[in-house]
Backbone bond lengths (Angstrom), bond angles and torsions (degrees), N, CA, C in turn:
res aa  C-N    CA-C-N  psi(-1)  N-CA   C-N-CA  omega(-1)  CA-C   N-CA-C  phi
1 X - - - 1.448 - - 1.528 110.95 -
2 X 1.319 115.83 -45.18 1.459 119.57 -178.82 1.527 110.88 -65.57
3 X 1.330 117.24 -36.95 1.451 121.26 178.46 1.526 110.87 -65.38
4 X 1.327 118.41 -40.34 1.464 122.02 177.74 1.522 111.23 -64.13
5 X 1.315 117.41 -39.61 1.459 121.53 178.62 1.522 110.00 -64.85
6 X 1.322 116.53 -42.65 1.458 121.30 178.58 1.527 110.45 -64.24
7 X 1.322 117.43 -40.22 1.462 121.47 178.33 1.524 110.37 -64.40
8 X 1.315 117.82 -40.32 1.470 121.52 177.98 1.525 111.31 -63.61
9 X 1.313 116.57 -42.78 1.470 120.94 178.75 1.523 109.51 -62.84
10 X 1.313 117.68 -42.18 1.463 121.95 179.23 1.531 110.59 -63.61
11 X 1.326 117.93 -44.55 1.463 121.08 179.76 1.522 111.71 -64.24
12 X 1.312 117.18 -39.79 1.472 120.48 178.45 1.525 110.15 -65.48
13 X 1.321 116.92 -43.21 1.466 120.67 178.96 1.526 110.42 -63.70
14 X 1.312 117.36 -41.95 1.466 121.11 179.66 1.526 110.57 -65.77
15 X 1.310 117.37 -36.42 1.463 120.84 -179.67 1.518 111.55 -67.63
16 X 1.320 117.81 -28.94 1.466 121.41 -179.73 1.524 112.98 -89.46
17 X 1.333 117.51 -5.73 1.457 120.11 177.16 1.524 108.49 -65.63
18 X 1.310 116.78 135.10 1.457 120.78 -177.39 1.511 110.27 -112.08
19 X 1.305 114.79 169.85 1.457 121.17 175.69 1.526 109.10 -74.13
20 X 1.333 116.32 156.05 1.466 118.67 -179.64 1.525 112.74 -71.19
21 X 1.297 114.56 159.24 1.461 122.73 172.88 1.521 106.50 -103.11
22 X 1.323 116.89 124.85 1.459 121.71 178.42 1.521 109.98 -101.62
23 X 1.334 116.38 161.71 1.462 121.64 -178.22 1.524 109.99 -127.28
24 X 1.311 115.27 135.73 1.461 121.92 170.27 1.522 106.33 -109.61
25 X 1.330 116.03 123.29 1.461 121.71 -177.65 1.529 109.12 -105.96
26 X 1.328 116.14 114.05 1.464 121.64 179.58 1.521 108.21 -104.88
27 X 1.333 115.73 121.73 1.463 121.37 177.13 1.515 108.59 -126.79
28 X 1.320 115.43 149.09 1.445 118.40 177.29 1.513 111.85 179.62
29 X 1.336 114.05 -164.82 1.455 119.01 -179.77 1.521 109.89 -151.33
30 X 1.322 114.08 161.81 1.458 122.13 179.89 1.522 107.58 -124.88
31 X 1.325 116.37 125.81 1.460 121.02 177.36 1.524 108.85 -83.26
32 X 1.327 116.58 129.52 1.466 123.95 179.63 1.530 112.96 54.58
33 X 1.321 118.37 55.74 1.466 119.13 -178.08 1.528 112.29 -72.77
34 X 1.319 115.14 147.32 1.463 120.88 172.77 1.527 107.78 -71.10
35 X 1.338 118.17 156.91 1.469 120.90 -176.06 1.530 115.20 -58.24
36 X 1.306 119.12 -31.89 1.466 120.27 -176.50 1.537 112.12 -108.06
37 X 1.328 116.92 34.12 1.467 121.55 179.89 1.521 110.99 -77.81
38 X 1.332 114.58 149.66 1.457 120.37 176.18 1.522 109.20 -148.89
39 X 1.312 115.76 160.22 1.465 123.33 179.59 1.523 108.58 -113.14
40 X 1.325 115.28 133.29 1.468 122.18 177.88 1.529 107.24 -119.67
41 X 1.334 117.28 129.78 1.461 122.82 178.40 1.527 108.17 -117.82
42 X 1.337 116.06 130.02 1.468 122.30 -177.16 1.526 109.41 -130.02
43 X 1.334 117.00 128.50 1.454 121.32 173.84 1.517 108.83 -89.08
44 X 1.329 116.35 146.79 1.457 121.63 178.96 1.526 108.48 -128.75
45 X 1.330 115.54 138.31 1.468 122.29 -176.94 1.524 109.73 -115.21
46 X 1.345 117.97 149.71 1.463 120.58 -173.87 1.530 114.68 -61.98
47 X 1.308 119.03 -40.15 1.468 120.64 -176.05 1.520 113.07 -100.10
48 X 1.311 117.42 -32.54 1.460 119.59 -172.94 1.524 114.14 -104.05
49 X 1.325 118.32 0.06 1.464 120.63 176.87 1.518 112.78 75.45
50 X 1.351 116.82 -140.77 1.464 120.30 -176.45 1.530 112.19 -60.90
51 X 1.312 114.40 143.40 1.462 120.28 179.21 1.510 110.73 -127.28
52 X 1.313 115.89 -133.84 1.459 121.81 -176.31 1.532 110.42 -62.43
53 X 1.333 114.50 151.57 1.459 119.89 177.16 1.522 109.44 -147.19
54 X 1.310 114.69 161.16 1.468 121.17 177.37 1.520 107.82 -151.47
55 X 1.314 115.26 159.78 1.453 120.97 -177.98 1.517 109.70 -143.53
56 X 1.334 115.80 148.59 1.456 120.41 177.22 1.518 109.98 -148.52
57 X 1.311 115.38 158.01 1.466 121.06 172.56 1.526 107.61 -90.95
58 X 1.311 115.35 169.75 1.464 120.50 -178.68 1.523 110.62 -87.57
59 X 1.307 114.96 150.01 1.457 122.40 175.78 1.522 106.91 -122.07
60 X 1.338 116.88 98.83 1.467 122.23 -175.28 1.525 111.59 54.86
61 X 1.319 116.57 39.66 1.458 121.93 177.81 1.514 114.72 85.69
62 X 1.320 117.92 -5.52 1.465 121.38 -179.38 1.522 110.28 -105.39
63 X 1.321 115.22 156.96 1.459 120.29 176.00 1.521 110.41 -144.43
64 X 1.318 113.42 155.15 1.462 122.20 177.54 1.526 106.78 -146.58
65 X 1.333 115.91 120.37 1.456 120.56 -176.84 1.528 109.19 -128.27
66 X 1.338 117.98 106.96 1.460 119.52 171.62 1.528 108.93 -86.74
67 X 1.308 116.46 131.78 1.460 120.57 -178.00 1.523 108.91 -130.27
68 X 1.321 116.13 118.15 1.460 121.24 -178.32 1.517 110.74 -95.82
69 X 1.351 115.20 147.22 1.456 120.20 174.59 1.520 109.74 -141.53
70 X 1.321 114.79 143.51 1.454 122.16 179.29 1.519 108.85 -81.69
71 X 1.332 117.39 132.64 1.460 121.37 -177.65 1.528 113.34 -86.47
72 X 1.323 117.53 -2.11 1.468 120.32 -179.56 1.524 109.65 -71.29
73 X 1.354 115.94 120.97 1.456 120.33 -176.59 1.515 113.70 -100.32
74 X 1.315 117.32 -18.00 1.458 119.07 179.85 1.519 109.76 -150.76
75 X 1.312 115.24 151.83 1.457 120.52 174.51 1.520 107.88 -94.70
76 X 1.320 117.38 129.18 1.459 118.61 178.30 1.531 110.72 -70.10
77 X 1.316 115.21 147.44 1.462 120.04 178.62 1.519 111.20 -71.65
78 X 1.318 116.28 -35.59 1.464 121.24 179.05 1.515 109.28 -104.94
79 X 1.292 116.51 141.87 1.466 121.16 -177.41 1.524 112.33 -65.21
80 X 1.318 118.45 -22.72 1.470 119.93 -177.13 1.523 112.38 -90.51
81 X 1.346 118.02 -3.67 1.454 122.21 178.97 1.522 108.54 -91.34
82 X 1.313 115.54 134.15 1.457 121.14 -179.75 1.539 110.25 -72.45
83 X 1.341 118.15 134.67 1.467 120.38 179.31 1.534 111.19 -70.30
84 X 1.332 115.98 158.23 1.462 120.57 175.14 1.525 108.21 -77.17
85 X 1.318 116.05 136.06 1.471 121.44 -176.10 1.530 110.49 -120.17
86 X 1.328 117.70 50.04 1.459 120.31 -177.11 1.529 113.52 -119.57
87 X 1.316 117.59 16.55 1.465 121.35 179.60 1.529 109.22 -74.39
88 X 1.330 115.66 127.06 1.459 120.30 174.89 1.518 108.62 -151.97
89 X 1.318 116.49 149.59 1.462 119.40 -179.79 1.527 110.79 -69.63
90 X 1.322 116.30 159.70 1.463 120.89 174.10 1.524 111.11 -103.70
91 X 1.334 116.34 -23.47 1.462 120.75 179.23 1.515 110.53 -140.32
92 X 1.336 114.01 150.94 1.454 121.71 172.57 1.529 106.01 -125.48
93 X 1.330 116.04 119.09 1.461 121.39 -177.12 1.521 108.29 -106.53
94 X 1.342 115.99 121.87 1.465 122.31 -179.71 1.528 106.99 -112.11
95 X 1.326 116.27 122.51 1.463 121.07 -175.05 1.515 110.31 -124.17
96 X 1.323 115.52 135.19 1.468 123.05 173.61 1.520 108.16 -96.13
97 X 1.321 116.45 124.39 1.456 122.95 176.80 1.519 109.91 -115.98
98 X 1.322 115.61 143.66 1.458 122.24 168.12 1.519 104.99 -120.44
99 X 1.319 115.99 107.43 1.458 119.93 -171.04 1.522 108.18 63.66
100 X 1.327 117.84 -127.28 1.462 121.88 178.39 1.529 112.02 -93.72
101 X 1.324 117.44 -3.00 1.462 122.97 -175.22 1.526 111.43 -88.60
102 X 1.345 116.19 125.61 1.463 120.89 175.05 1.518 108.16 -77.67
103 X 1.327 116.70 120.34 1.463 121.30 -175.67 1.529 113.06 -97.34
104 X 1.324 117.14 -37.32 1.462 120.73 -175.70 1.518 108.66 -161.35
105 X 1.338 115.92 156.79 1.455 119.49 -178.43 1.524 110.41 -149.54
106 X 1.335 115.48 143.66 1.461 123.04 175.55 1.523 107.06 -128.32
107 X 1.337 116.08 133.64 1.456 121.01 176.02 1.519 108.57 -116.02
108 X 1.326 116.06 124.83 1.467 122.03 179.91 1.521 109.49 -111.81
109 X 1.329 116.39 142.20 1.464 121.65 176.24 1.522 108.82 -85.06
110 X 1.330 115.13 132.85 1.467 119.67 177.83 1.518 108.32 -109.84
111 X 1.308 118.85 130.09 1.454 130.51 7.83 1.529 114.24 -95.67
112 X 1.351 118.28 0.78 1.466 121.60 -173.30 1.533 114.20 -53.32
113 X 1.317 118.59 -44.35 1.469 122.66 -176.00 1.527 113.19 -89.52
114 X 1.339 117.16 14.17 1.460 121.52 -175.43 1.521 111.64 -126.14
115 X 1.329 114.54 154.55 1.464 122.21 173.56 1.520 108.01 -115.97
116 X 1.308 115.87 144.01 1.464 120.57 178.05 1.525 109.39 -79.38
117 X 1.338 116.55 124.53 1.463 121.50 175.32 1.526 109.54 -82.21
118 X 1.324 115.21 -34.03 1.466 124.49 173.30 1.533 105.06 -159.58
119 X 1.326 119.62 -177.84 1.472 119.32 -175.63 1.535 115.42 -60.79
120 X 1.323 117.98 -15.18 1.468 118.83 -177.91 1.526 113.89 -128.18
121 X 1.318 117.91 13.04 1.469 120.82 -178.65 1.525 110.12 -136.48
122 X 1.342 114.96 139.05 1.459 121.13 -176.32 1.519 109.84 -133.97
123 X 1.335 115.34 151.43 1.463 121.64 175.73 1.527 107.82 -140.53
124 X 1.338 117.63 150.88 1.465 119.37 177.78 1.524 111.03 -58.49
125 X 1.331 115.59 152.58 1.471 120.89 179.14 1.523 111.90 -64.28
126 X 1.328 117.77 -24.07 1.458 120.93 177.05 1.528 109.51 -140.35
127 X 1.327 115.50 157.93 1.460 120.54 -179.42 1.530 110.41 -65.81
128 X 1.314 115.86 145.87 1.474 121.64 178.44 1.531 108.02 -84.01
129 X 1.312 116.83 130.61 1.461 121.65 -178.55 1.527 109.77 -132.09
130 X 1.331 114.54 127.42 1.464 120.90 176.22 1.519 108.87 -120.14
131 X 1.333 115.93 146.93 1.449 122.94 172.02 1.516 106.63 -110.12
132 X 1.312 118.05 117.54 1.460 121.29 -179.69 1.523 107.48 -94.24
133 X 1.312 116.68 104.06 1.458 120.06 -179.21 1.517 110.11 -113.96
134 X 1.305 116.56 134.27 1.484 121.11 178.45 1.501 110.95 -102.04
């Protein structure tokens, strides 16, 4: 009886285990930014299109945007089946805005243009640099 109870607890715990959340860290700078400039980062997926996004303002021309995404690609039909954890973006689009005006954009291929910082965190192979010219 005690063994069956322990097995049930283990199965319930395993069923509630989720896929990891990974992070893409975008860092860079803008030369001569306008006062109301901001950076928008958008993940894109092969089948579902646009995904997670984040935005930040500049700090003395520099920016840092951490963007998390869930790696779970499918929901299992049965609660005791482990979900697939292979969801990842194919592109990361970084856009410089001044007010509502799009000034510049960089599109990076994921994972080709990225290096793994650890098993769940990635950063571009080179710093992102924009020139804001009026």
